[in-house]
N, C-alpha and C positions, 0 to 999 in steps of 0.2 A: 760507537766504533763500527766501522764498516769492514766486512770481510773477516777472515779468520786470523787470529793472532797467536803465535806460538809462545808459550811460557818457557823461558830458558831454564829457570830454577823450579820447574813444576813439581819435583818430588817433595817440595816443602808444602804444597797445597794439599789440604785434606782436612778431615774433621778436627784434628788436634793442631790448629793453627797456633803458632807461638805469637806472643805480643810483638807489635811493631815489625811484622814480617814485611820485608821488601823483596820484590821480584823484578827481574829484568824481563821486559816484554819485547819480543821481537816484532816490530811493526811491519805492516804490509810493504813499506818502501825499503825494508831491509835494515833500518836503523833500530837501535835498542833504546828503550826508555825505561827508567826505573819507576816502579809503581809501588805504592803502599797498599797492602791488602787490609781491608777493613772487616770483611765478613765473608764467611763461607757457609752456605746453607743448601738444603735440598727442597725440591718441590714437595707440596703436601702429600702427593702420592708416592714420593720417594724415587721417581723415575728419572729425575734430572738433578744435576748439581749446578750450583751457581757460585760465582765469586763477585764480590763488590770491592772495587779498588779505586784508587785515585792517583793521579800524577801531581796532585797538590796544586793544580792550576785554579785560578779564580775566574768566575764569570763577571758579567758587567755589574752585578749587585755585590761584588766582593765576597761571594760565597764559594766554597770549595766545590769543584765539579766532581761528581761521583759517576762511576761506570759500573754496570752490572752486566755480566756475560754468562752464557752457558759454558760450563766447564766440561770438555769432552776429552776422551782418550783415543788417540788414533791407533791404527793396527800395530804400530811399533811401540806402543805404550807411552808415547809422548803426550803431554797435556796440551790442549789447545783451547782457546776461547772462541766462541761463536756468537754471532749477533742474536738477540731476541727479536723476533719479527712479528709475533702474534700480539695483538692488542689485549687479548684475554690473558696471555702469559704475563704481560707487563702489569696488568691489573692485579694479578695474584702476587707478583713480586712487590708492588707498591703496598698492598694490604699487609704482606708479611713485614715489610720495613716499618710501617706504621705501628704494628703490634710490638715489634722489637723496641722501637723508640719509646713507646708508651710503657713497656715493662721496665726499661732502663730508668725512666723517670720515677717509677714507683719504688725502686730499690734505694 
């Protein structure tokens, strides 16, 4: 996702995510799109929060497309999503996801 996206139902985003949480995402073009939140997590050092979500669209291989964004709070207390631009940050996120998937398989 390019640019910043405003979460309309942002008060529901946090460490205690309820199952099957759906949020309305205000897109850059002004339209709203419903997304299903899959995961909420923090960076290893605890300085950033992330959210992984999907619009349940499929790619050319028929796999569900996932998005992960930085979860920010603006000066008015509203939650916003921001792009992850650093390759190092993406690597850390991918490593985290692999660990979570591997832990889920063990349970």
